[in-house]
Each structure stands twice: as C-alpha cells, then as structure tokens.
C-alpha positions in Angstrom: 112.2 326.2 40.5 112.6 329.2 42.8 109.9 331.1 41.0 107.4 328.3 41.6 108.2 328.3 45.3 107.7 332.0 45.4 104.4 331.8 43.6 103.2 329.1 45.9 104.2 331.1 48.9 102.5 334.2 47.6 99.3 332.2 46.9 99.5 330.7 50.4 99.9 334.2 51.9 96.9 335.5 50.0 94.8 332.4 51.0 95.8 332.8 54.6 94.9 336.5 54.5 91.5 335.7 53.1 91.0 333.0 55.7 92.0 335.4 58.5 89.6 338.0 57.2 86.7 335.5 57.1 87.5 334.3 60.6 87.6 337.9 61.9 84.3 338.7 60.2 82.7 335.6 61.8 84.1 336.4 65.2 82.7 340.0 65.0 79.3 338.6 64.0 79.3 336.1 66.9 80.4 338.8 69.3 77.5 341.0 68.4 75.1 338.0 68.8 76.6 337.2 72.2 76.2 340.8 73.3 72.6 340.8 72.2 71.9 337.6 74.1 73.6 339.0 77.2 71.4 342.1 77.0 68.3 339.9 76.7 69.4 337.8 79.7 69.9 340.9 81.8 66.4 342.2 80.8 64.9 338.8 81.7 66.6 338.8 85.1 65.4 342.3 85.7 61.9 341.3 84.8 62.0 338.3 87.1 63.1 340.5 90.0 60.3 342.9 89.4 57.7 340.2 89.1 59.0 338.5 92.3 58.6 341.8 94.1 55.1 342.3 92.7 54.0 338.8 93.7 55.4 339.4 97.2 53.5 342.7 97.4 50.2 341.2 96.1 50.4 338.1 98.4 50.7 340.0 101.7 48.0 338.7 104.2 47.1 342.3 105.3 46.2 343.1 101.7 44.4 339.8 101.0 42.3 339.6 104.2 39.9 342.6 103.4 39.5 341.3 99.8 38.6 337.8 101.1 36.1 339.2 103.5 34.5 341.2 100.7 34.0 337.9 98.9 32.4 336.4 102.0 35.3 334.2 102.9 36.2 333.7 106.6 38.9 331.9 108.6 38.3 328.2 109.1 36.1 327.4 112.1 36.9 324.6 114.5 33.9 322.6 113.4 35.2 322.3 109.9 38.2 320.2 111.0 37.9 316.5 110.5 39.9 313.7 112.0 41.4 311.4 109.4 40.6 308.2 111.3 36.9 309.1 111.7 36.6 310.2 108.1 38.1 306.9 106.9 35.7 304.9 109.0 32.7 306.6 107.5 33.5 305.4 104.0 
C-alpha cells in the first residue's frame, strides 16, 4: 500500500513539475508579447507628438497668409457679410 502512495506522489510531483514548466513558458511568451506592445505604444505616442507639432507648425497664420495670397485669396470684405433675417426673407 505504501508503495502505491509513493508512486502516486512521484507521478503527482512529475505532473506538477511539467505543469509548472508549461506555465513558466507561457508566462515568458506573454511577457515578450507585452513588451513588444509597449514598445509599439511608445512609438505611436511619439509619432502622435511629432505629428501634432508638425500640424501646429504648418497651421501658423503667418505661414499660411502668404500662401493664400499667392492663390488669390483675401480676407473677407464687409460687403460679403449677410444678415440671417434678410437672407431668410429672400427665400
């Protein structure tokens, strides 16, 4: 009877060692995956920061005004404003 208990305990020990190895392997694989995703997230955040700065630079009025004048655009004149109540009455 004692031998059977010993064999059962030895098999349980081997099974738990194998299970522990499998869990450790899966944990390492998941850790590598998480680190790769963290690096990708940091790169994306860096790209967003750079693009935001570029957009702010490109949208500056002192940069856009000469380009708009080259296209023939001008500031709105006072005659181009319409009152909403007169515009609605015409329709």
